[in-house]
C-alpha positions in Angstrom: -1.3 5.5 2.9 2.8 4.9 3.7 4.4 2.2 4.3 4.3 2.2 8.1 0.4 2.0 8.2 0.6 -1.0 5.8 3.2 -3.0 7.2 4.2 -1.9 10.6 2.3 -4.8 12.4 4.0 -6.4 15.5 4.4 -10.0 15.4 4.9 -12.2 18.0 8.7 -12.6 19.2 9.8 -9.3 17.9 11.1 -8.0 21.1 13.4 -11.3 21.7 14.3 -10.9 17.5 15.3 -7.3 18.3 17.6 -8.2 21.4 19.3 -10.8 19.6 20.0 -9.0 16.7 21.1 -6.2 18.7 23.3 -8.9 20.9 24.9 -10.0 17.1 25.6 -6.2 16.6 27.5 -5.6 19.8 29.6 -8.9 19.6 30.8 -8.0 16.4 31.5 -4.5 17.1 33.7 -5.4 20.1 35.3 -8.3 18.0 36.4 -6.4 14.8 36.7 -2.7 16.7 37.6 -0.3 13.7 37.8 -3.0 11.1 34.1 -3.4 11.1 31.1 -1.3 8.2 27.8 -1.5 7.3 27.4 -1.7 3.7 24.2 0.3 3.3 21.7 -0.2 0.6 19.7 2.5 1.9 16.7 0.5 1.9 14.0 -0.4 4.7 16.3 -3.0 6.6 19.6 -1.4 6.4 17.6 1.7 7.8 17.2 -0.4 10.8 20.4 -1.7 11.4 22.2 1.9 10.9 19.6 3.1 13.5 20.6 0.0 16.1 24.4 1.1 15.3 23.6 5.1 15.9 21.3 4.2 19.1 23.6 2.6 20.9 26.8 3.9 19.9 28.4 0.6 18.4 32.0 1.1 17.0 30.9 0.3 13.4 31.0 2.6 10.8 28.6 3.2 7.9 29.1 3.1 4.4 27.2 3.2 0.8 27.3 2.7 -2.8 26.7 5.7 -5.0 26.7 3.7 -8.5 25.6 7.0 -10.4 22.5 5.3 -11.1 20.4 5.7 -8.2 17.0 7.4 -7.7 17.2 10.9 -6.5 15.4 10.0 -3.3 17.8 7.7 -2.3 20.2 9.8 -2.5 18.4 12.3 -0.9 18.3 10.3 2.1 21.9 10.3 2.8 22.2 13.9 4.2 19.0 12.9 6.0 20.5 10.3 7.9 23.5 12.3 8.4 22.3 15.0 9.9 19.1 12.9 12.2 22.2 10.8 13.3 24.9 13.2 13.6 27.2 10.5 11.8 28.8 10.3 8.3 28.2 8.0 5.5 31.2 7.4 3.5 30.6 6.9 -0.2 32.1 4.6 -2.8 31.5 5.2 -6.3 32.3 3.5 -9.6 35.8 4.4 -11.4 34.5 7.5 -13.8 36.0 6.3 -16.9 34.9 2.8 -16.5 31.5 4.2 -16.4 32.4 6.3 -19.6 33.5 3.5 -21.5 31.0 1.4 -20.8 28.2 3.8 -21.7 30.0 5.0 -24.7 30.4 1.2 -25.9 26.8 -0.2 -24.8 24.9 2.5 -24.6 23.2 4.0 -21.0 20.2 1.3 -21.3 22.9 -1.8 -21.7 21.3 -3.3 -18.8 17.9 -3.6 -20.2 19.1 -5.5 -23.3 20.9 -8.7 -21.9 21.8 -10.8 -18.6 25.4 -10.3 -19.5 25.1 -6.5 -19.9 23.4 -5.9 -16.7 25.7 -8.2 -14.7 28.9 -6.2 -16.5 27.1 -3.1 -15.4 26.6 -4.1 -12.1 30.4 -5.3 -12.0 31.6 -1.8 -12.6 28.9 0.1 -10.6 29.0 -2.1 -7.7 31.3 -5.1 -7.4 34.3 -3.0 -7.8 33.2 -0.3 -5.3 32.3 -2.8 -3.0 35.6 -4.4 -3.0 37.3 -1.1 -2.1 34.4 -0.4 0.7 35.6 -3.6 2.3 39.6 -3.1 1.9 40.8 -3.5 5.4 37.8 -4.9 6.9 37.5 -8.1 8.8 33.8 -7.9 8.9 31.1 -6.4 7.4 27.1 -5.8 8.3 24.3 -6.1 6.2 20.3 -6.2 6.0 19.6 -9.2 4.3 16.5 -11.5 5.6 15.7 -14.7 4.7 12.1 -13.5 3.7 13.4 -11.6 0.9 13.3 -14.3 -1.6 14.1 -17.9 -2.5 17.4 -17.3 -3.0 18.1 -15.8 0.6 16.2 -18.3 2.6 19.1 -19.8 4.1 20.8 -16.6 4.8 22.7 -17.1 7.9 23.5 -14.6 10.7 26.9 -14.7 9.8 29.1 -16.1 7.0 32.6 -16.3 6.4 33.8 -15.5 2.9 36.6 -17.1 1.0 39.2 -14.3 1.9 38.3 -15.0 5.4 36.1 -11.7 6.1 32.9 -12.0 8.3 29.7 -11.2 7.0 27.1 -10.6 9.4 23.1 -10.2 9.1 21.6 -9.5 12.2 18.4 -9.5 10.8 18.0 -12.6 9.0 15.0 -13.9 11.2 13.1 -10.8 10.3 9.9 -10.3 8.6 9.1 -7.2 6.6 6.2 -6.5 9.4 9.4 -6.6 11.8 11.1 -3.8 9.7 8.6 -1.7 9.5 7.5 -2.2 13.3 10.6 -0.8 14.2 10.9 1.8 11.7 7.5 3.3 13.4 8.7 2.3 17.2 11.7 4.6 16.8 10.8 7.1 13.6 13.6 6.0 11.7 14.4 7.9 8.3 13.6 6.0 5.4 13.6 5.8 2.0 10.1 7.5 0.7 10.3 5.0 -2.4 9.0 2.5 0.0 5.9 4.4 0.0 5.5 4.0 -4.0 5.7 0.2 -3.3 9.7 -0.2 -3.5 10.0 -3.4 -1.7 13.9 -3.1 -1.9 16.1 0.0 -3.3 18.9 -0.3 -6.2 19.7 1.7 -9.4 16.5 3.2 -11.4 16.8 1.4 -13.9 16.8 -1.8 -12.4 14.3 -0.8 -9.8 10.7 -0.5 -9.4 7.8 -0.9 -7.8 5.3 -3.6 -7.7 1.8 -4.0 -7.5 -0.3 -5.7 -4.7 0.4 -9.6 -4.5 3.0 -9.2 -7.1 
């Protein structure tokens, strides 16, 4: 049994939510032409966004963070996406010297030893490359949803950062079932880690499968 068969149930109002998500992307693409990017984590939600961009020919570039610690199935998904949609995904990697120095100083399992070290690892592997990904952009798109966690329950469809950059979350009101219904309907390629009960996709040391009900 895979993730599609478990979660791809149609919820009331799905078509309306889909139309609204597409409208948000179309409006943003027109308003920020040439200066908007999807920052994809290569998880299920982000694959829906990528499919909408590609399917409707939206002028939104697509980029991802190759942290140097991703699962192999995640890395293997990138060329699958590029071949499936005929588009290029730009990769942003951490500064090699910074990673080498961090590992030499703190060890390869530093993120498991303290919250501070985990945050430091994220800063060099994700936050710094993300800033480069966003350089020159006036807007960016994510797959964040309110249902994902208590901390994201108030996610807005559009947010303006302290730097004036717009962050667009077109799937903010989507359910997990909405995501998988869309993937099933449009045969969207997705990360096979979801079939192993990974709800989110991140670095290998910091993300794992969950048990039923966890």
